[in-house]
N, C-alpha and C positions, 0 to 999 in steps of 0.2 A: 421914410416919412411918418411924422407923428400929427396927429390934429391938435388944433388949440384946445385948452381946457373948456370943457361943456357939461351941463347938466345933464343927465339921462332921466327920462321918465317913461314907465310903461304905463299906456294909456289903458285903463280898466273898460272902458266901452266908449262907443262913439261919442257920446254926450261929454265924456270926460276929456278926450281929445281936442275936441271942439273949444270946451272951457279953457283948457289950457293954452290953446292958440288964440283965442281972444284975449288972454292975458298977457302972453309974451310977443304975439304980434309977427313982425319980420325977423324978431330975434330969435325964433323957435322954428324948427324944421321937422317935418314929418319922416320917419325911418320906416320904410316898407322893405322893398328888395336890396336898397342901399348900393345899387350897381354904378350909381351916379354920384351919388351923395357921400359915400364913404371916401372913394377917391380924390373927391373935390376937397373932403375935409383934411384927408392926409397931405394933400399938397397945399394946404392953406389957401385955396380958392374960395373955400367957403368956410365961414368961422360962427355957426349959430351958437348962441349962448345956452339954449336948450334944444335937445333932441328928444322928440315924442315918438316914442316907439310903437306902432298901432299893429304890429304882426298878431297880436291875440286878438284883433276883432274879426272872427271868422264872418260875421254877418256882412262884411265888405268883399268877400272873395265869393266867386261863383258866376254861372252864366244861366240867365233865365232865357229861355227860347219862347217863342210867339211871332206875331208879325211883326213885332219890334224885338230885337236882341239886346237883351240887357247884360252887360258885364261890369261885374264888380271891380272896383279900383284895386283891390288886391289881388285879383287874379292873375296868376304868374303865366309867363309866356309857355311854360312846359304844358300846363293845363289846357291852354287853347291848342297847342300842337295835338292834344291828344283827344280831343273832342271832335269825332268825326261829324256830328250833327251840326256843331258850330261852323266848323270849315266847311260844311255844304251849304250853309246858308250865308256865310260871309267867306267867300271863296278868295278875296284878295289875301286873307292872312295865310292862305295854304301856300300861296306864291311867297309872300314876304317873309315869314317867320323864319325859314331857314337861313336868310340873308343876316338876322340880328345877331351879332355877335357870335358866341360859342355855345354848347349845351350847358356848360356849367353856368354861364350868365343866364341862360333862359331858364334855368331850374329856378334861379331866386329874383329875377326882374319881374316887375309887375307892369301892369298895361298903365294902371294910374300914375305911377311913377314916371314912366316913359313919356306920356302925355304932359305931364305937369312940369317935368325938365325941359320939354319943347325944344330939344335940340334941332335945327331945320334940315341936318343932314339924317335925321333918325326917319326911319320908315313908317312907323305907327302913325305920326301927325298927317303925312300925306294921305294913309290910307283913309282915316278918320275924315278929312276933308273932301276925298274922292267920293266917300261913301255917305256923306252929309249927316255925319254922326252928331248926336247932341249930348251935351256934357252937364251931368247934376253936380252943382256945387252946393256944399252945405257949411254952414257955420251956426253958432250959437244964436243968431239973430233969425235965421230961417234958410230957405234953400231957392235956388233958382236954376233955371236950365238955360244953356247957351250953345247955338250953333258951334261946331268946331272951327268954321270958318272965322267965327269973332272970338274963340278961345285964345288962339295963338296971336299974340301982339309983335313979336320980336324974335331977335335970338335969345334963347333962354327966358324968354317973357310971355308970361299969359294975362289974362284976363282976372284970375285969381284975387282976390283981395288979402290982404295980410291975415285974417281971421278965417279963410275959408279953406275947404278941402274939397278935393275932386271924389266924389264917393262912387259915382259908376257912370258909364258910358252906354248910350243907347244907338244901335245899329239897325237902321230899316232893313227888313229883308229884301232880297234883290227882287225886281220884278220878273213875271215871266219872260221867257225869250231873251236872257241877259246873259252877257259872257263878260269876264274880266281877266286882267293881265296885269302882273306887277314884275319891274324888270329894273335893275341897276346896275351899275359899272363902280366897282371899288377896287383899290389897289391889291388888295388881299382879302379872302374869305373871312367874313365877319367884320371887316372894317367899315366905318360910315361911309355912305356913298358919295362919290364925287358927283353923281347925279343918278336919279332913278325916277320912276313914273309909274303911276296906278292908272289905270283905265278900267272903264265901267261902259260897255257899248249895249243898248238895249234895243232889238228889233221889233218892228210891227209885223202884222200878219202876212204881209207880202214880202217880208225879208229885207226891208228897208232900214235904215238907221232911223229910230225915233227919239233917242236921248243918248247922249255921250257925257260922261263925267271922266276928268283927267286932272290930275293933281301931280306934281312935282316934289321930289325933296332934294338937298344939296345946292339948289341954285338960287336961293333967295336967303333973306332973313327969316321967313316963315316958310311953312309948306305953300306952294304958288298953286292957286286954283287956275287952271288953263283951259277950264271947260268951254269958255265963250269962243278961245282959238279952234276949237273943234266941233264948234257948232255948225259950220258950212256942211258937216257929213250929214246931218239931219235931214231926212227925205231922200236919201240916196241909198244905193248898196256901197258898202266901203271898198270902192275901187283902188287901184294903185293912185292914180292922180289926184283923187280928192284926197286921199290919206296924206301924199306929198305935200298937198297945199295945207292940210292941218297942221302937220309938222313943221313946216316953214312958219306958219302962224304962232305955233308955241313958241319957236325960237324968238320970234319978234316980241313976243309978250313977256319975256324974263330978261332979268338983268343980273347974270351971275356976278359976283365979286372976284371970282378966281380964289386961289389959296396955293399953299405950298406944293400941292399935289397936282394942280391943273390950272391952267390959264382960264380966264372967262371965256375966251373964243373956243376953247376945247370942252369945257361944259357946256356952252351953247349949243354947240355941234353934237356932243353927246346927247342932250335933250331932244334933239330933232331925229337922231337915229333911233333912240329908245321909243319915243312917241309913235314912230311909224310901226316899228317890230310890235309894240304893246296893243296898238290898235287892231292891226292885222290879226294878233292871234287872240284878242278880246273878240273880234268878229267872228271868226272860225267858231270859238267857242260857243257863242251866241248862235250860230246855226245849227250846230250838234244840239243844242239845249232847246231850240223851236219844236 
């Protein structure tokens, strides 16, 4: 397969890239890792008139550590996998990154490209929602910050304006006495998830649950924030019955559409099973962290 004709421009700076995007709007696409864009172009599902290559913008890559962890949009999955300090601060990534495609794709794919593509079956959007990440969007007009829960608008749709670029993502550091878990079920290793769940459990000084964050991928048009369904766990130990009740509430809160690989009922069943397992695992990790 061959892409439709397009004009290629290598951006020399961030300002240059944003100026080009302001000029061409929706007719232009940024090229970073290209692991989603290039296949879509080859199948002619995407037909940009202009492709703006931003791979030379080194300032958009890298990880800044602190009370908030800032990850540049051009940071590749493999860099996240190899940064032990980052994985210690953002432990959900340690669970989730091995599920993302295959090593060859993780060597090229970027976090900004993944989040901007907004595939609801992808792992990273659910992690961003669970971690209450904030997205920094820039254009020639200025910049703005947006919560991950507001960034994802629908399947393959975000709140990015036609002239904007996602330039970095801020992840808050985990509170003390927190445990995390990411789990998913896919037909084959590296495939998109039929259903996946990201959980963060934070305990108080008595070992009771003080906060639960829970987000799902693959079961909606966007990553699904189901933290409210798990809220009844707050104030108590994560025993079997409360966990089962939370999982049932998660199942009731989602409306999976089903697909060629799984019916809606099967996706709902998986979401409940994974929620139970992930909450238990995150709770045990939180106890060991206390």
